[in-house]
C-alpha positions as CSV (number, residue, x, y, z in Angstrom):
1,G,2.2,-8.5,-17.6
2,G,-1.2,-7.2,-18.4
3,S,-3.2,-4.3,-17.1
4,I,-6.2,-3.4,-14.9
5,S,-7.4,0.1,-15.4
6,D,-10.3,2.5,-14.5
7,C,-12.1,0.2,-12.2
8,S,-14.2,1.4,-9.2
9,A,-15.3,-0.5,-6.1
10,T,-18.2,0.8,-4.0
11,T,-16.4,-0.6,-0.9
12,D,-12.9,-2.0,-1.0
13,G,-10.3,-3.2,-3.6
14,G,-10.6,-0.9,-6.7
15,A,-8.8,-3.4,-8.9
16,V,-8.0,-6.5,-6.8
17,Y,-9.5,-7.8,-3.6
18,I,-7.5,-10.7,-1.8
19,T,-8.9,-12.5,1.2
20,G,-8.9,-15.9,3.0
21,G,-5.3,-16.8,2.4
22,G,-5.3,-15.8,-1.3
23,T,-2.2,-15.1,-3.3
24,F,-1.6,-12.3,-5.8
25,K,1.8,-12.2,-7.7
26,M,2.1,-9.1,-9.8
27,T,5.2,-9.8,-11.9
28,G,4.9,-7.0,-14.3
29,G,1.9,-4.9,-15.7
30,T,0.0,-2.0,-14.3
31,I,-3.0,-1.2,-12.1
32,T,-3.9,2.3,-13.0
33,G,-6.7,4.8,-12.4
34,C,-8.7,2.5,-10.0
35,S,-10.6,3.6,-6.8
36,A,-12.4,2.3,-3.8
37,T,-14.9,4.2,-1.7
38,N,-13.4,2.8,1.4
39,S,-9.9,1.3,1.3
40,G,-7.5,-0.2,-1.2
41,G,-7.9,2.0,-4.3
42,G,-5.6,-0.4,-6.2
43,V,-5.4,-3.6,-4.0
44,W,-7.1,-4.6,-0.8
45,M,-5.8,-7.6,1.2
46,N,-6.5,-9.2,4.6
47,G,-4.7,-11.6,6.9
48,G,-3.4,-14.9,5.8
49,S,-2.9,-13.6,2.3
50,S,0.1,-12.6,0.3
51,F,0.8,-10.0,-2.4
52,T,4.2,-9.7,-4.1
53,M,5.0,-7.0,-6.7
54,S,8.1,-7.7,-8.8
55,G,9.6,-7.0,-12.2
56,N,8.5,-3.7,-13.5
57,S,5.0,-3.9,-11.9
58,K,3.3,-0.6,-11.3
59,I,0.3,0.7,-9.2
60,E,-0.4,4.3,-10.2
61,N,-3.2,6.9,-9.9
62,C,-5.3,4.9,-7.6
63,K,-7.3,6.3,-4.7
64,A,-9.2,5.4,-1.5
65,T,-11.9,8.2,-1.4
66,S,-12.9,7.8,2.2
67,Y,-10.3,5.8,4.2
68,E,-6.9,4.2,3.8
69,G,-4.4,2.8,1.3
70,G,-4.7,4.7,-2.0
71,G,-2.4,2.1,-3.8
72,V,-2.5,-0.9,-1.4
73,Y,-4.3,-1.6,1.8
74,V,-3.3,-4.5,4.0
75,T,-5.2,-5.3,7.2
76,D,-5.5,-8.0,9.9
77,S,-3.4,-7.8,13.2
78,S,-4.3,-11.4,14.2
79,N,-3.3,-13.3,11.1
80,P,0.1,-13.0,9.4
81,C,0.0,-11.5,6.0
82,T,2.9,-10.8,3.5
83,F,3.4,-7.8,1.2
84,K,6.6,-7.6,-0.7
85,M,7.9,-5.0,-3.2
86,L,10.9,-6.3,-5.2
87,D,12.9,-5.4,-8.4
88,N,11.6,-2.2,-10.0
89,A,8.0,-2.4,-8.5
90,T,6.5,1.1,-8.1
91,I,3.5,2.7,-6.4
92,T,3.1,6.2,-7.5
93,E,0.6,9.1,-7.8
94,C,-1.9,7.4,-5.4
95,S,-4.0,9.1,-2.6
96,A,-6.0,8.3,0.4
97,E,-8.3,10.4,2.5
98,K,-6.9,8.9,5.7
99,G,-3.7,6.8,6.3
100,G,-1.3,5.8,3.6
101,G,-1.5,7.5,0.2
102,G,0.7,4.8,-1.3
103,V,0.3,1.9,1.3
104,S,-1.6,1.4,4.4
105,Y,-0.1,-1.7,6.2
106,G,-1.9,-2.9,9.3
107,C,-1.0,-6.5,9.9
108,G,0.8,-6.0,13.2
109,T,4.3,-7.4,13.9
110,S,3.4,-10.9,12.9
111,G,3.2,-10.0,9.3
112,T,5.8,-9.3,6.7
113,F,6.3,-5.9,4.7
114,E,9.4,-5.8,2.8
115,I,10.8,-3.2,0.3
116,S,13.9,-4.1,-1.5
117,E,16.2,-3.7,-4.7
118,N,14.9,-0.8,-6.7
119,A,11.3,-0.7,-5.5
120,K,9.8,2.8,-5.3
121,I,6.9,4.4,-3.3
122,I,6.9,7.9,-4.8
123,N,4.6,11.0,-5.2
124,N,1.7,9.7,-3.2
125,T,-0.5,11.9,-1.0
126,N,-2.3,11.5,2.3
127,N,-5.2,14.0,2.4
128,T,-6.1,14.1,6.1
129,N,-5.2,16.7,8.7
130,N,-6.1,14.1,11.4
131,N,-3.1,13.6,13.7
132,S,-4.2,9.8,14.2
133,F,-3.5,9.2,10.5
134,G,-0.6,10.1,8.2
135,G,1.9,8.7,5.8
136,G,2.0,10.1,2.3
137,G,4.0,7.1,1.3
138,I,3.3,4.5,4.0
139,Y,1.0,4.4,7.0
140,L,2.6,1.6,9.1
141,Y,0.8,-0.3,11.8
142,G,3.1,-3.4,11.9
143,K,6.6,-4.3,10.8
144,L,8.5,-2.9,7.7
145,T,11.9,-3.9,6.6
146,M,13.6,-1.7,3.9
147,N,16.7,-3.4,2.4
148,G,16.8,-1.1,-0.7
149,G,14.4,0.9,-2.8
150,T,13.2,4.5,-2.5
151,I,10.4,6.4,-0.6
152,S,10.3,9.9,-2.1
153,G,8.2,12.9,-3.1
154,N,5.2,11.8,-0.9
155,E,3.0,14.4,0.9
156,A,1.1,14.3,4.2
157,S,0.6,16.5,7.2
158,N,2.4,13.9,9.4
159,G,5.0,11.4,8.3
160,A,5.1,12.4,4.6
161,G,7.4,9.4,3.8
162,V,6.5,6.9,6.5
163,Y,4.1,7.3,9.5
164,V,5.1,4.7,12.1
165,R,2.1,4.1,14.5
166,N,2.3,3.0,18.1
167,S,4.3,-0.1,18.8
168,S,5.2,-0.6,15.1
169,S,8.7,-1.3,13.8
170,F,10.5,0.2,10.8
171,T,14.1,-1.1,9.9
172,M,16.1,0.6,7.2
């Protein structure tokens, strides 16, 4: 449970910043109305770290004002990282200036990004018209497995639901 709201980072991770093998388990509660000037309006995470959303956890109304990952930003193509959305976890009403209004996942194919059960990535927006970026819901530069859940109502010029970049992999 609990909540984090109306926070603002001048660089990355508006609400939570995870690095160096750190772990964040969000088993309920909300992150709402947070922003980052660069990436990860709600949560920013790099390689070797893990983030799991479960229960009725929700990230909403967060934004990355200059770059990627309005709700969640995950990066590091050389170190495996894990991001899982389980149960009724929801990312909604988030926006990014570049890739991934809801989620920008860039951990390459060595990382794990999983959406299952009733998890939702809904009503997020990617604001760019740059063809190199997209994904209203998800900007994917890695591997995503979707074993359930919903991606719906997202907006972008390219890949409104999921933008799968280069040698990335999306299994549904």
